[in-house]
N, C-alpha and C positions, 0 to 999 in steps of 0.2 A: 703722788707717788713718782719718783723719778726713775726713768728707764734710760738706757743707752739706746737700745733697739727694741721698742715696745712690740713691733710686729712678731719678731722671732721669740722674745721673752715670754710672750702670752699665747703662743701657738698651741692649739690642741695636740695632745700628745701623739696622736696618729700621725699628724702633719709634721710634727717635729722629728719623728722617726723617719719619715719619708725624706725629709731634708737631710738628715744625718747620712742616709743610704746614698743619696744622690752625691753628696760630697765625698763620701768614702769611695764610691766607684770611680768618680773622676780622678781622685787622688792616686788610687792604685793604677788606673790606665796610664797616668803621667809617670809614675815611678817605675813602671815595667820596662826593663831593658835600659833605663837611664841610672837608677839608683842600684849600685851593685850589691849593697848590703841586703836590701830587701828582695831584690830579684833572685839572688842566690839562695836566701832563706825560703822563698816560696817555691822555687824549683826543687829544692831538696825535699820539700814536704808534698811535692807533687800537685801544687795549686797554681792557678793562674788567675788574674784579675776577674776574668769572665765567670769564674766559678762562684763569685760572691754575689748572689742574687737577692739576698735579704740580710738584714742584721743578724738574724740567727746563724748565718753561715760565717759570721766573723770568728765565731769559735773554732772554726776548722783552720785558721791561720795560726802559725807557730807564735808563742809568747816571745817577748823580747826582754832582756835583762840588761841592767847597767854593766854587769861584768862582761857581757858579749860586746858592748860598745867600747869598753875600756881595752879589752883584748884586741878589738879591731883597730883601734887607734894605735896600740902598741905595735901592731904587726904591719900597719899601713900608715905610719906617721907622716905628717904630724896630726892630720884631720880624720883619717880613717875612710871608709868607703861609703858611710852614710850621707853622701852628698849626691843630690839629684842632678846638679848642674855643674858646669866647669867652674873652677875656683874664681874666675874673673867675674862671675855673677853674684858673688858674695860681697856684702858690704859691711858686716859686722861680725866680730868674734867675741864671745863671752865664755866663761867656763864656770863649772860647779865650784862650791866653796872649798872642796878639797879637805874637809874636816876629817875625812876617814881614809885619805890616801891621795893618790895623784889626781888632780882635777880632770874632769872630762871637758874637752874643748867642744864648743857648740858654735856653728856658724849659722848666720841668717842672710838670706837675699833681702832686697828692699821689700818685696811683697811679703816675705815672712815677717820682717820686722814690723810692717804696717799691721800684720794680724796681731802680733804681740800687743801693739798699741790699742787695737780694738779690744782684745780681752781685758786690759787693764782699765780701759774706759768703762767696761761692765762693772769691774770692781769698785772703781770710784763712784760711778753713778748709783751703784747699789747702797753706798753709804751716804748718798744724798749730795755729793759734789756736783756743782754746776759751774756755769762761767763767771759767777759772782764771787767764787772762792779763791783763796790764795793758799796753795798747797806747798808745805814745807818739807823737803826731802832731807832728813837728817842722816845722811849717807855720804861716805867718801868714795867718790866714783872710781872703780878699778875694774879689773876684768871679770869679777864675780857679777852676775846679772843683777843681784839686789834690787835696787829701785830704778834701774835704767829705764825700764819699761814703763814705770809709773809716771815719769815725766812725759812720756809719749801719750799715755792715757789722759793725763792732765791737758795736753795740748788738743786732743781730740774734743775734750769737753769745752775748750776755750777758757780754762782756769789759768790763773797766773802761777807759775812754777817757781818757787824759791830754793835755790841750791844751798845745802848746808854743809858742803864739804870744806875741808881746810880750816875747821874751827874746833876749838874744844867745846865741851858741853855747856859751859856758862856763856860762852860767845853765842852758841846756837840759840840759847834761851833769849838772850838780848836780841838777836837778829829777828826771831819770832816776834817779839814785842815791837820792835821797830817797824817791821813790815806789815803788821796786822795779819799774821798767818792765821788762818781758820781751820786748816786741816793739817794733821802731822802724819807722815808716812815713816815708819821705822819698825824695828823688831819690838816686840812686847818687853823684853829685857831692857832695851835702851829707853823706852818711855818711862819706865820705872827709875832707871838710872838718872835721866834728866830731872824727875822729880826729887830724887835724893840730893842731887847737886843744887837744886833750887833751895832746898831746906838747908843745906850746909852753909850757903852763902846769903841767906835771908832774901832770896829773890821772891818776889810776889808772883806766884802762878796765876792769880786772878788778874794780872796786868795783861795776860795773853787771852784773847778772846777766842779760844779754841772751841770749835762745835763738834769735831769728830777726830778720832785718831784711827788710822788704817794700818793693819800690821801684817807682816809677812816675814819669811826667812827662818821661822821656828815656831813650834807650838807655843801656846801661852794665852793668846787672845781667845781661845776657845776654852780655856781652863777657867771655871766659874770664879774662883777666888782671885786669880790673876786679873780677870777682866774687870771685876769690882774694883780692885785696887787701882787699876789704871784709870777708870772712870772716876773714881773718887780724887785721885791726884790731879787730874787734868780738868774736872768738872765738864767733861766731854763724853760723847757716846763712843765706845770702843768697837771697832769692827774687825772681824777675822777675815783672812783670806789665804788660799793655799795654792801652791804651784811649785815649779822647780825649773832650773835652768834648761834641763833637757826636755821638759814637757811643755812649759808654758804656764800662764796664769789661769788656772782652771776653775776655781770656785770662789765664791764671795758671800758675805753675810749681808742681808738685805736690811733695810731700815726697821722693818717689823721684827727682826731678830727673833725667828721662831726657834731658835736653839740649834741652828744648823747653818751650813753653807750651801748655796746653790751652785750646782755644776752648770757651767755655760755650755748647755747641750747643743746649741747651734755650732759650737766649735770643737766639742769633745764628745767621745763615746765612752761611757763607763761600764766596766764589768766589775763584779765583785765575786772573788773566788775564796775557796778554803786554801789558805796558804800551804797547807801539807799536801792536799790531794789535787789541788788545781781545779776542782769541781765548782761550778757556779753555786752561790748560796742564794737563798730567797730574800726578797726585800724585807728589811728589818732585822736580818741576821748579820753578825759582825763577820767581816772578812777582808781580804787584802784587795785594794783597789788596783785594777788594771785599766789603763787608759789609752785611748787612741786620739791623737790631735788631728784635726781635719783641715787646718788651714796653713800648716807650716811644711809646705811641700819641700822646701830646700833642705830641711833636716827633719824628716818625719819620724814619729815614733808610733808603732802600730802594735796594739796589744802589749804595752810596756808595763811590766810588774813595778809598781811604785814602791812596794814595801809598806805603804800606809794602810792603816786599818780604818774602816768606815762601816757605817750602817745606813742603807738607802731607805729614805722616807719619800714615798710618793704621794702623800696626802696634799691636798690644795693648800697653798700658802696665801695668807691674808694680803700679801703685797701684791697678788695677781699674777705672779710669774707661775708658769707651769713647768719650769726647769726643776728636775729632782733635787732633793736636798740631801746632804750627808748629816744625819742626826748628830749633833754635838760637834760637827766639823771633823777634822782629822783626829781620830781618837788615841793614836800612838802609832808606833812602828811594829811590824811583825817581829823584828829582831831586836826590839828595845826591851822586851820583857826579861826580867831576870828572876830565877827562883832562889829565894832566901829562906832557908829553913822549911822548905816545902811549900812556901807561899809564892804565888806569882805576883811580882812587883812591877808596876809600870811607873816610869819616872813622872808622867803627867799626874798620875794619882797622888803621889807623894807631894809634888809641888802644890797641888790644889789644897792640901792640908796645910803645909807650911805657910802659904801666902794668906791664910786666914789670920795669922798672927801678925798684926800690924807693926809689932816691934822688930820684925826681921827685914833688913835691908837686902841681904844677900846670903846664899847658902851654897854648900857643896856637899854631895853625897857620894861616899865611897863604900862599896861592897868588897870585903876581903875574907880571907879564911884565916881564923886564929885558933890554933890547937884543934884543927879538924872541925871547927864549927864556923858557919857563916856568921859574920858580924856586918851590920850596917851602921857606919858612922856618919853623922850629920853635923857638919860644922856650920854655925849660923853666926852671922855678923849683925849685931843689933844696932838700931838707931840710937842716937845720942840720948842719954837720960832713961833708957829702958832698963827695967828690973831685970838682972841676969837670971833671976829664978824662973823666968818664963821658959827656959829650956826644959825644965821639968814638966810643964804643961804641954809643951810640944811632944816630948817623949811619950807622955800618957796618951795623948790623943793619937799619935801614931800606933801605939801599942794596941789601942782599941780597935783601930781599923785594920791593922795588918796582922794582928794575933801574935806579934813578937815585938820586943821592945828594943827599938834602935838606941844607939849611944849618941846622945846630942850634946855638943860642945859649943860654948860661946868662945869664939876665937879673938874677940876684940875688934876694934875699928880698923878699917883699911887694910885688912889682911887678905881677904879673898879677892880674886881677879874680877874686874868689871868688863863688860862686853858691849861693844857697839853693834856687832852683827850676831851671828849665831853663838848662843851661849853653850858651853860644856860644863854641866853641873853634876852630871851622873857618871861615875867612874866604877868600873869593876876590875879589881887587882887581885884576883884569886891565884894562888900558886898552883902551878901544874901538878 
């Protein structure tokens, strides 16, 4: 079994909690009076760092939301007040993907960036990566955090990092073959897109000796049908990972793949709350992930509402790690659910059904109002030679699961958009 830091990854849970508390208290003491964003929040709540004497006391601190951070940057541009140190101490700037609005700018000191690298080293080691591997990053490097930290994690493990920017998909496949890449880092969507390109150009996927694919940037690698398709396409084991630009790389799937992702509890504290009431839920119950990062003192997030839905599993894992698991990984987003004809629909659930049909290369879902009635239209792009009649089977399967029948259309080849990074396949266009 490969670990990055076996000592902390296998700590008894009582000792792990003590380590988290020690790091939390040290961080809060450092932020007090230096970080205006959190000093002001805590003063307004009547709390000082010395009031946090146990992990249970963490619940007394106010929650943090992304909208707060965005408003703070708008009012105190360009970087806001969630900076603990003078700007001269910061060495890197990244930003969120901006798929839902103005990107949030995120800065890191050298120490914070080294912490990012350590988190990604956990992610890669969890998927079996070591110094003998050659890690291919199918990513065009820009301000979005993407896989910037993955290359730092590969460096921590001594693996060879192969950059894949500035090339089209076929060129990336050829570079993987030429360099003997053994590990692929990309979004789940792009892993499937590369396989599609290979098929279209007669490229032999077996000529790439890939052993594992590691995914981030969007859901998908935790969706059973998508995971199975990636593994079949690449003849490699598919690993899920979760994180965000503003939070850090916080969880990963281990080689034993128990159906969930381990939280790196030496570097993060997780709480799970009812998204409506804000009250804590019990282990095993679904709720919204609230996370505190412990090593990013330059741009900290304390009790941050991620919007991600998770279920905590505290059962021992056969990999030997004592870190808690999110059963099934990130299960969706609290704001992703759409009610259609009285049925709660999650995009990940629909994708899991569609991906079971191997004839489908790409799809797009649109929910709209037609004559006062909700309609769900699903456009599918089928692979070459597929029988168009499969759309009826897709509709029947969705009808059986959702209890209403979406309208499924075959749109022909090369009609739907392709994505290198985060995919946007689910659209709601209801009239007011």
